[in-house]
Legacy VTK file of the C-alpha trace (Angstrom):
# vtk DataFile Version 3.0
C-alpha trace
ASCII
DATASET POLYDATA
POINTS 414 float
0.129 0.111 -0.136
1.230 3.793 -0.756
2.226 5.595 1.844
1.488 9.475 1.626
4.270 11.616 1.904
2.101 13.854 4.500
0.057 13.756 6.423
-3.465 15.006 5.618
-4.417 18.210 8.130
-8.474 17.852 9.482
-10.498 21.080 9.429
-11.216 20.654 12.982
-7.830 19.198 14.390
-7.021 23.018 15.732
-10.669 23.180 17.259
-9.764 26.946 17.574
-8.668 27.697 14.805
-11.760 25.801 12.792
-14.205 27.888 15.548
-12.887 31.341 14.477
-12.810 30.216 10.882
-16.615 29.478 10.856
-17.128 32.522 12.999
-15.984 34.536 10.181
-17.659 33.325 7.461
-20.991 33.036 8.961
-21.491 36.292 10.345
-19.208 37.891 7.464
-21.373 35.788 4.833
-24.852 37.309 6.590
-23.543 40.895 6.841
-22.307 40.234 2.828
-26.246 38.642 2.119
-27.618 41.598 3.573
-24.945 44.293 1.762
-26.048 42.806 -1.908
-29.592 42.389 -1.197
-29.408 46.499 -0.187
-27.175 47.396 -2.920
-29.993 45.473 -5.270
-32.997 47.501 -3.360
-30.994 50.440 -3.762
-30.758 51.358 0.007
-29.380 54.536 1.966
-25.852 54.137 3.351
-26.876 54.071 6.856
-28.515 50.963 6.067
-25.209 49.296 5.198
-24.512 50.809 8.874
-27.140 49.215 10.522
-26.159 45.910 9.006
-22.544 46.178 10.123
-23.830 47.047 13.870
-25.825 43.991 13.544
-23.158 41.820 12.325
-21.118 42.636 15.020
-23.950 42.242 17.554
-24.620 39.019 16.311
-20.605 37.724 16.471
-20.250 39.202 19.966
-23.824 37.706 21.219
-22.506 34.330 19.543
-19.373 34.356 21.553
-20.814 34.419 24.667
-23.289 31.919 23.828
-20.484 29.767 23.054
-18.962 29.552 26.371
-22.377 29.201 27.768
-23.088 26.416 25.440
-19.663 24.860 26.340
-20.312 24.609 30.133
-24.436 23.046 29.261
-23.050 20.493 27.193
-21.462 18.893 30.619
-25.146 18.362 31.917
-27.836 15.859 31.903
-29.672 16.074 28.727
-32.915 17.617 29.933
-30.644 20.789 31.899
-28.837 21.201 28.826
-31.983 21.535 26.538
-33.807 23.575 28.947
-31.270 26.139 29.785
-30.062 26.295 26.145
-33.399 27.816 25.429
-33.744 29.952 28.325
-30.288 31.287 27.322
-31.501 31.552 23.423
-34.170 33.339 24.218
-32.382 35.839 26.051
-30.299 36.377 23.676
-32.347 36.981 20.994
-34.241 39.395 23.323
-30.597 41.261 23.619
-30.221 40.893 19.826
-33.292 42.187 18.736
-33.320 45.529 21.036
-29.867 46.170 20.049
-31.094 45.943 16.385
-34.338 47.781 17.033
-32.553 50.735 19.063
-29.808 51.703 16.046
-32.321 51.353 13.399
-35.061 53.727 15.750
-32.255 56.324 16.012
-30.978 56.192 12.450
-34.585 56.122 11.307
-36.425 58.316 13.418
-39.879 58.399 11.003
-40.676 54.469 11.569
-43.490 53.296 14.404
-42.767 52.698 17.581
-39.892 51.257 19.105
-42.321 48.110 20.056
-43.723 47.248 17.176
-40.617 47.415 15.379
-38.705 45.228 18.815
-41.561 42.617 17.610
-41.220 43.119 13.760
-37.318 42.631 13.865
-37.328 39.217 16.721
-37.812 37.317 13.751
-34.158 38.111 12.028
-31.891 37.013 15.214
-34.391 34.147 16.046
-33.342 32.361 12.896
-30.024 33.385 12.622
-29.260 32.670 16.624
-30.841 29.300 16.274
-29.585 28.179 13.571
-25.757 29.102 14.570
-26.980 27.405 17.910
-28.209 24.077 15.775
-24.849 24.079 13.754
-22.812 24.909 17.039
-24.055 21.679 18.629
-24.028 20.077 16.211
-20.513 20.260 14.966
-19.421 19.467 18.901
-21.635 16.871 18.710
-19.902 15.176 15.692
-16.473 16.516 17.203
-17.260 14.173 20.401
-18.314 10.883 18.564
-14.726 11.353 16.417
-12.770 11.310 19.553
-14.676 8.582 20.965
-14.099 6.739 18.404
-10.274 7.554 18.064
-9.827 6.545 21.285
-11.825 3.626 20.986
-9.469 2.571 18.396
-6.213 3.230 20.043
-7.694 1.364 22.716
-8.690 -1.523 20.640
-5.160 -1.444 19.562
-3.512 -1.667 22.525
-5.580 -4.242 23.624
-4.863 -6.466 20.433
-1.371 -5.232 21.158
-1.370 -6.887 24.452
-3.594 -10.217 23.423
-0.810 -10.765 20.448
2.026 -10.001 23.199
0.336 -12.584 25.527
-0.062 -15.103 23.104
3.272 -15.090 22.059
4.473 -15.184 25.788
2.451 -18.393 26.232
5.053 -20.384 23.666
8.024 -20.882 25.014
7.882 -21.877 29.056
7.887 -25.651 28.594
10.727 -25.876 26.135
12.905 -22.924 28.197
13.015 -25.362 32.014
13.417 -28.534 30.121
16.563 -26.747 27.619
17.997 -25.072 31.379
17.142 -29.019 32.930
19.421 -30.359 30.026
21.766 -27.919 30.553
22.173 -28.360 34.025
22.361 -31.896 33.765
25.229 -31.522 31.101
26.988 -29.508 33.242
26.677 -32.319 36.267
28.454 -35.024 34.039
30.926 -32.035 32.935
30.211 -32.261 29.720
30.822 -28.572 28.966
31.313 -28.749 25.439
27.776 -29.617 24.431
26.477 -27.536 27.610
28.238 -24.125 26.316
26.931 -24.972 22.807
23.630 -25.335 24.123
23.586 -22.549 25.629
25.176 -20.289 22.425
22.198 -21.661 20.825
19.279 -20.936 23.212
20.736 -17.369 23.797
20.387 -16.942 19.846
17.099 -18.252 19.791
16.001 -16.047 22.998
17.816 -12.808 21.330
16.101 -13.161 17.887
12.413 -13.625 20.189
13.468 -10.362 22.466
13.786 -8.169 19.089
11.075 -9.253 17.092
7.881 -7.498 17.584
4.782 -9.208 19.668
2.399 -7.847 16.630
5.072 -7.704 13.898
5.947 -9.753 11.192
8.760 -11.584 9.832
9.759 -13.613 6.514
9.198 -17.438 5.888
13.440 -18.023 5.243
13.535 -16.460 9.017
11.245 -18.151 10.677
12.655 -21.391 9.097
15.858 -20.154 10.307
14.437 -19.914 13.663
12.830 -23.368 13.584
15.871 -24.787 12.993
17.875 -22.794 15.886
15.455 -24.207 17.998
15.305 -27.911 16.630
19.417 -27.694 16.943
18.488 -27.326 20.723
16.274 -29.851 20.856
17.727 -32.188 18.847
20.741 -31.985 21.358
18.346 -33.560 23.733
16.576 -36.254 21.083
19.975 -37.033 19.282
18.550 -39.153 16.482
15.390 -39.597 17.454
14.140 -36.349 16.532
14.616 -36.247 12.480
13.281 -33.457 10.660
12.370 -32.142 6.560
11.962 -28.948 5.044
10.455 -27.984 1.720
10.113 -24.159 0.671
9.625 -22.335 -2.322
12.076 -20.081 -3.238
8.748 -17.618 -3.565
7.782 -18.698 -0.662
10.484 -18.241 1.397
10.352 -14.490 0.554
6.651 -14.244 1.854
5.909 -12.315 5.077
3.857 -14.015 7.741
3.354 -13.561 12.150
6.173 -13.765 13.840
6.725 -16.985 15.667
4.094 -18.732 14.150
5.176 -21.400 13.498
7.532 -22.607 15.918
4.877 -23.407 18.362
3.495 -26.065 16.195
6.954 -27.689 16.053
7.386 -27.435 19.817
4.020 -29.268 19.864
5.072 -31.979 17.672
8.218 -32.602 19.801
5.766 -32.796 22.842
3.482 -35.217 20.974
5.236 -37.209 18.203
8.990 -37.587 19.149
8.887 -37.348 23.068
6.295 -40.407 23.815
7.758 -42.712 21.163
11.213 -44.744 21.586
11.801 -44.153 17.910
11.359 -40.319 18.193
9.342 -38.927 14.719
9.951 -36.720 11.759
8.982 -33.301 11.558
8.404 -31.557 8.034
7.896 -27.717 7.260
6.630 -27.346 3.683
5.766 -23.816 2.372
4.708 -22.767 -1.142
3.108 -20.584 -3.115
-0.312 -20.824 -4.951
-1.347 -18.025 -6.643
-1.817 -14.992 -3.886
-1.824 -17.283 -1.126
0.604 -18.765 0.947
-0.020 -22.180 2.144
2.541 -23.852 5.229
2.332 -27.449 6.635
3.834 -28.246 9.668
3.384 -32.407 10.377
5.211 -35.357 12.098
4.980 -38.923 12.097
4.131 -39.609 15.513
1.002 -40.875 16.747
-1.668 -38.471 16.149
-5.042 -38.876 17.732
-5.298 -42.239 17.459
-3.095 -43.282 20.144
-4.851 -42.011 23.154
-7.734 -43.258 25.445
-11.795 -42.444 24.549
-10.981 -39.998 27.887
-8.584 -38.074 26.794
-9.609 -38.026 22.904
-13.012 -36.253 24.085
-10.679 -34.177 26.224
-8.663 -32.666 23.057
-11.306 -32.157 21.325
-13.186 -28.734 21.785
-15.737 -28.797 18.388
-15.399 -26.571 15.209
-14.166 -23.188 15.185
-14.408 -20.510 12.192
-10.947 -20.749 10.477
-10.271 -24.297 11.371
-11.996 -26.000 8.283
-14.574 -28.140 10.206
-11.756 -29.602 12.118
-10.571 -30.354 15.819
-8.915 -28.149 18.057
-6.824 -29.372 20.831
-5.061 -27.945 24.142
-3.445 -24.684 24.311
-0.950 -23.789 21.771
-3.136 -24.656 18.837
-6.329 -21.970 19.723
-3.229 -19.742 20.309
-2.309 -19.618 16.816
-5.763 -19.771 15.777
-6.224 -16.254 17.753
-3.067 -14.769 16.005
-4.298 -15.318 12.733
-7.669 -14.431 13.286
-6.300 -10.869 14.929
-4.050 -10.389 11.819
-6.260 -11.281 9.102
-9.562 -11.957 10.026
-11.877 -14.152 8.234
-9.041 -14.408 5.747
-6.657 -17.386 6.428
-7.149 -20.592 6.480
-6.317 -23.192 9.071
-6.684 -26.958 9.490
-5.756 -29.572 11.696
-5.524 -33.169 9.628
-5.206 -36.599 11.691
-5.302 -39.639 9.191
-6.332 -42.819 10.358
-2.495 -44.694 9.643
-1.683 -41.994 11.968
0.861 -38.551 12.072
-0.523 -35.373 12.680
-0.755 -32.382 10.541
-1.386 -28.476 10.858
-2.041 -26.689 7.731
-1.861 -22.997 7.547
-3.248 -20.738 4.479
-3.130 -16.675 4.416
-2.727 -13.706 1.789
1.115 -13.714 -0.156
2.115 -10.797 0.766
6.215 -10.088 -0.700
9.140 -8.931 1.065
9.473 -5.600 1.204
13.385 -5.504 -1.278
14.918 -2.949 1.122
13.892 -4.701 4.504
16.918 -5.472 6.464
17.286 -8.974 7.892
16.143 -9.953 11.096
18.884 -8.173 13.292
19.591 -11.681 15.000
18.464 -13.381 12.434
19.673 -17.770 13.233
21.720 -19.311 10.717
20.307 -22.830 9.429
20.859 -25.634 11.419
23.515 -27.932 10.377
24.280 -31.775 10.371
27.659 -31.186 11.967
26.086 -28.936 14.639
27.391 -30.405 18.032
25.615 -33.045 20.084
25.109 -33.880 23.551
27.822 -37.150 23.973
27.552 -38.874 26.717
31.031 -40.331 26.208
29.796 -44.462 26.594
27.754 -43.384 29.629
24.622 -44.043 29.746
22.245 -41.305 28.704
21.230 -39.619 31.763
16.958 -39.583 32.098
17.191 -35.652 32.781
18.646 -34.995 28.929
15.573 -36.875 27.745
12.532 -35.012 27.711
9.921 -35.351 30.398
7.038 -37.466 30.462
3.909 -35.034 29.889
0.730 -36.494 30.498
-1.064 -36.679 26.944
-4.573 -35.677 28.900
-3.327 -31.663 28.861
-3.945 -31.920 24.547
-1.678 -30.450 22.351
LINES 1 415
414 0 1 2 3 4 5 6 7 8 9 10 11 12 13 14 15 16 17 18 19 20 21 22 23 24 25 26 27 28 29 30 31 32 33 34 35 36 37 38 39 40 41 42 43 44 45 46 47 48 49 50 51 52 53 54 55 56 57 58 59 60 61 62 63 64 65 66 67 68 69 70 71 72 73 74 75 76 77 78 79 80 81 82 83 84 85 86 87 88 89 90 91 92 93 94 95 96 97 98 99 100 101 102 103 104 105 106 107 108 109 110 111 112 113 114 115 116 117 118 119 120 121 122 123 124 125 126 127 128 129 130 131 132 133 134 135 136 137 138 139 140 141 142 143 144 145 146 147 148 149 150 151 152 153 154 155 156 157 158 159 160 161 162 163 164 165 166 167 168 169 170 171 172 173 174 175 176 177 178 179 180 181 182 183 184 185 186 187 188 189 190 191 192 193 194 195 196 197 198 199 200 201 202 203 204 205 206 207 208 209 210 211 212 213 214 215 216 217 218 219 220 221 222 223 224 225 226 227 228 229 230 231 232 233 234 235 236 237 238 239 240 241 242 243 244 245 246 247 248 249 250 251 252 253 254 255 256 257 258 259 260 261 262 263 264 265 266 267 268 269 270 271 272 273 274 275 276 277 278 279 280 281 282 283 284 285 286 287 288 289 290 291 292 293 294 295 296 297 298 299 300 301 302 303 304 305 306 307 308 309 310 311 312 313 314 315 316 317 318 319 320 321 322 323 324 325 326 327 328 329 330 331 332 333 334 335 336 337 338 339 340 341 342 343 344 345 346 347 348 349 350 351 352 353 354 355 356 357 358 359 360 361 362 363 364 365 366 367 368 369 370 371 372 373 374 375 376 377 378 379 380 381 382 383 384 385 386 387 388 389 390 391 392 393 394 395 396 397 398 399 400 401 402 403 404 405 406 407 408 409 410 411 412 413
């Protein structure tokens, strides 16, 4: 979307200046209209002096009315309207008195003062009545606009807070397990793998800190972060954790909410790699289909089939918008679904698939957004994982149970 090189200035952005502009334009227009009418009607010069005094009197009275109305607008509606009618009646009487007095001085041949006062009351009543209605209408509009702006700011703040909350729910289990593994390596005096694990952990956490909660990143940067995360987990699970990445070049440049896929990989490790002695394979795919970006995170674990009926029923939460009529399980997946809803509204697809033969996959489809060519890479973009990454070698000692992931009850759900 193109960005304007300037910020348009609204007419009412400076309320004081807008008020004076309207005042001068309104009363100046009323004077001009009366002057043109008098010129066409062949009026004497004294008539123009009278209408000039009328305009100045109306401007002065309207300034007093604006001060009074400003105080009345903060009161109860009944008090406001009754008081406004009373103040307007007084203002009309004063205006009509001033107008009649000036005309009686300039044209003494006219009829008596009382008849002139009654005849000239219609004009100030119409003029000041219209001015009062316009004053209240403009101020009501400004109050509605101000409340709408305030509501929009509050909604933006609430959305940012919700996105931050959703993101900060992602990493506690991973962090605790990693620190536990590092502690075990230190107790076993395996300083080299412990140092490597700490280095990877610090890089991963640095990336999560520099990324804005509501910001976006590229698929390439997201995959690099996932690979760094998997390098940390591979030091715990070793050959039990197998991975595969299939990322198209066009999809690698696409943008998506930061840290969107990492909890899916964490979910796969928790429910596919950890419970099985042989481990599991985690696959991450991303490709572009027209103007859509499609991403799939799958694993070769037991899926939902290896659970008891009570556990399975606890995991099913029914249909939800954006899930394609599938199920949502636990905390991590609803977390991601909420982030997608915050970022794209209804314009996204979120499906969970668990075939009968086993395995579990999550499909996400969002609008394709091209990465800006001059956008800098993330400040702490992690390097891709390497097959030669150091692993926790027990040096011919049996691996300590603490190094392996703790057994978490499947009843908690994905």
